[in-house]
N, C-alpha and C positions, 0 to 999 in steps of 0.2 A: 493475392490476399487483400482483404478489405483494410482500409486505414481510416477509421472513424474515431473522433475524440470520445473518450469515455464520458466526459461531461455531457455530451449530447445524448448519449444513451441513458444516462441517469435521469435526465429531464423527461425523455420519452417514457421511461418506465414509471416515474412518479406521476406522469399524466395519466397513464393507465390505472395506476393504483388509486389515484385521487377520485377517479370516477366511481370506484367501488367503495371507497372509504373517505367520507367527507371530513374525517378527523385529521387526515394527513395535511400538513401545512408546510410551506417553504418560506424561509426567511432569507433575505439578502441584505448585505451591507454595501449598497451601491454597487452590487456585483452581479446583477441578473444577466448582464451581457457576458461577463467572464465565465459565469457558471452555466451559460446556455439555458437559463431559466425564464427567458422572456416569453416563450410559448406557454409556460405554466402560469405566469402572472396574467397573461391575456385570457387564458381559458378558465382560470379559477381565481379571479381577483379577491374573492372573500376568503380564500385559503392561502393568500400570499401577503407577506408583511415586508415592507421596505423600511429599513432602519436608517439608511444613510451610512456614512463612514463612522460606525460606532460599534466596533467589534466586541467590546466588553458588554455593552448594553444588549446586543443581539443575543448573547448567551443567556443573560438573565431573563429577557423577554421569552425566549424559547422555554426556559425552565418553568416560568409561570404558566405558559400555555400547556406544557406537559402536566403540570399539577391540576389543570382544568380538564384533563382528559384528552387533549389534543396530542398528535404525533408529529412533532416539529422536526424538520430537516433544515439545519442552518447551513447556508452556503456562503463562504467567505474565503478570501485568499489564505492558503495554508500558512504562509509566512506570518500573517497577522493573527489568525485564529489560534495558532499554537503558541504564540509568544505574548501578544498583548492581552489575550483573554484568559490566560492560564489560571488566574485565581478564580474567575467565575466558573471555569470548567471544573476545577477542583472542588469548589464549595457548592455552586448551584446545580451542577450536574451530578458529580460523583458522590459527594457527601450527602446531598439531599436526595440521592437515588431517583433522579428524574429521567424520563424516557425521551432523551434528546439525542438526535443523531447530528453530529458535527461533521460537516463535509468541507474539508480543506481543499479548495480548488487551486489549480495552477501550482501543484505541489512540486517538491524537489527543485530541480533547476529549470522548470518550465518557463519562468521569467528570465531565462539565462542572461540576456544582454543587460538586465537591470542590476545585476550583481548581488552582493551579499544581503543587502537590505530586503531583497525580494526572493532570495532563495530560502526554501524551508528544508533544511538538512539536519535539524535537531528535533523534528516533531515526533518521530518514532520514540526517541529516548524519553522525551518529556511526557508524552501521552501514555506510554506503557507503564510509567512509574505511578500513575494515578490509580488508586484502588477502584476495581470494578469496571474500569473503562475498557471496552473492546476496541481493538485497533486493527483495521483492515485496509488492504490496498488491492484493487482489481488489476488484472494483467491486460485485459482487452475488453472489447464491447460485450462479448458473451458473458464474461464473468461479471462485468459491471451490472448487467441486467439481473443475473441471478443473485448477486450480492445485494443489490438494492431491494429486491423482493424479500430476501432473507432478513435484512435489517428492518424493513417495515413491519415484519412479524415478530421481531426480537424485542423483548421488554428490557429496557435498560439503556444506559448511555453508551455511545460508540463514537469513535473518531475514524473517519474515512478520508484517505488521501486520494484525490483525483488529479491526474495530469492535465495539461492544457493542449498538448499536441495530439494529432491523429496517431494511433498506434496500430501496428500490424496484429492480426489475429494470432492467437496461440491455440485457440480452440476452434474446431470446425463448426460448431453450433452451440446453442445454449441448452441443448438436450443432454445434460449430464447432471449428476448429483452434486450440488454445492452445499457444503455444510460449514458454518462458522466454526473456526477452531480445528478444522480438519484439512491437513495439507493434501494437495493433489499430486500424485506421481504422474508427471508428464511423459517420462521415459524410464524404462527399466535399465538397470546397470549394476554391475558388481565390482567395478574397479575403483570408482571414486564417486562422490555425490556432489552435485551442484545444487545449492539451495538458493532460490531467488524470490523476489517479490516485485510486484508491479511491472513496470516496463523492462526490468532486467530479466524477466522470465524469457522473453524473446532472445536475449543475448545468451542465456544459459542453453536454450535449445539449439541455437546456431553453433555454439561451442561444442555441444555434445555431438552434433553431426560431424564436425571437423575431427573430433577425437575418434569417432568410429573409423575414419580413414586411417588412423594410426593404430587401430586394433585395440583401442581403449574404450571400454563400455561404461559410459558415465550415466549414473542415475540422475534424473532431474526432478526436483521437488519444487512445486509452486507453493510457497508458504504465504498464502494470501492473508492469513490471519496471524499477525505478530503477537497478539494477545487476545484470548488465551492461545498459547503456543501448542502445536502438536508435538509434544515431547516424545511420544511413542514413535513417530515417524523419524525423528532425529536420532533417537537411540538405535533404532533399527538400521538406519543408514550408517551410523558409526560402526555398529557391530558387523554389518554385512559388506561394507565397502572400504573401511579402514581410514578414510580421509575425507574431508569436506572442504568445499570452497563456497563461501556465501557471496552473493551479489546484491547490492542495494543502492538506490539513489538517495544516499543518506550519509551522514558522518560515520566513520568507522567506530565511533564511540557510542555505545548505548542503544544501537538499533538491532536489526535482524542478526547480524554477525555476533554481536555481544550476547544476544539471547540464546543463540545456538551454542556458543562457547560455554555459557553458563550451564546448559543442559549436559553437554559432553563432559565438562570438567567434573560434574557431580555424579554422572552415571556411567559414562563410557569414554574415557579420555582418548582422543585421537587427534592427529594434526588438523587444525582448522585455520584456513586462510581467509581473512575478511577483506573483501574488495568493496571499496566505497570511496568517499571523499576524505582525504587526510586532514590533519589538524591545521587547517589554513583556510582563509577566505577563498571559496571556490572562484575560479577564473570566470570571467564573463564571456558569453558566446552562445551559440546555438546548443541545444541539448546534445546533439551528436558530437559536436566539438568538445564539449565538456566531458562527456563520457569517454571519448577517445583519449583525451588528455590524462585522465585518471585511470586508464587501463580497464574501463568497463566496456570491453570489446571482446567479441568471440575469439579473435586471434590471441589476445593476451590471456584469456581464461584457458585456452588450449595449451599455451606454453607453461603456465603455472601447473596445470593438471599433469602435463607430461613430467615435469620435475618432481611433483609429489608422488606420482605412481612409480617413477624410477627409484625414488628414495625408499619407498616401501619394498620394492623388489630387492634392492641392495641390502636392506636390513633383514631380508629373509621372511 
């Protein structure tokens, strides 16, 4: 399997798009290296804006560019973009209905060793609460390419979270239909559903493979768009499999799991187990260490799924 950082693929894709569309611009807050956007800055200096460490200003500048007909992609660390700039996102992007794409780089626990100040584990909750803002997270390089192209053609504000580390492929190629707001069924199954986003999609697929050995057929949904949510896919999963486990590199409050639970509670109540970061400052360490510490592992998902399936069998 290839292991390439999604941020690198986003830069390569924007380079291709910028050659065709000179209205596409990239803005960085002293983050062109972290965002892997140095090649873009070199190739298209007139389509690149460096603001320095000014996360609030970068959003306002991007909104102004959008009002002028440009198509700005803001690249800034997710931990700062989703917290320090939130008023500008709410007013300058959402309320003003500007065509700004906010790319939160090094998202989740990518900056693992730097601790809570650099973790972005509340961004899904905050961004999905802002009216009209699309919230998306790619799972691998193929989805990053497809998602970037889709966002470039999408009119309206959006928040994209991109990780820092190389990630394994979950798709074999980018030759598949990608649609904002439409979940992708990565594996069929009728016994339980695993709904994941971003880097946890790989974990869900690995867990499903382990469950097959137990005779448990788990459906795997890649919910790459947290808003607008594919409610139809969630209701179908609840109706057809009877139980759901969600996986996310985010707080257990207000993110993917909460969104899924909101849908099932209103349409098809079933047991929902939310796996993510609990109500505490996440530990510092490598991403893999943090994931393992909080049970975001194929083995733990397997154990929880076994318990939930057994409970459904016992209840008849």
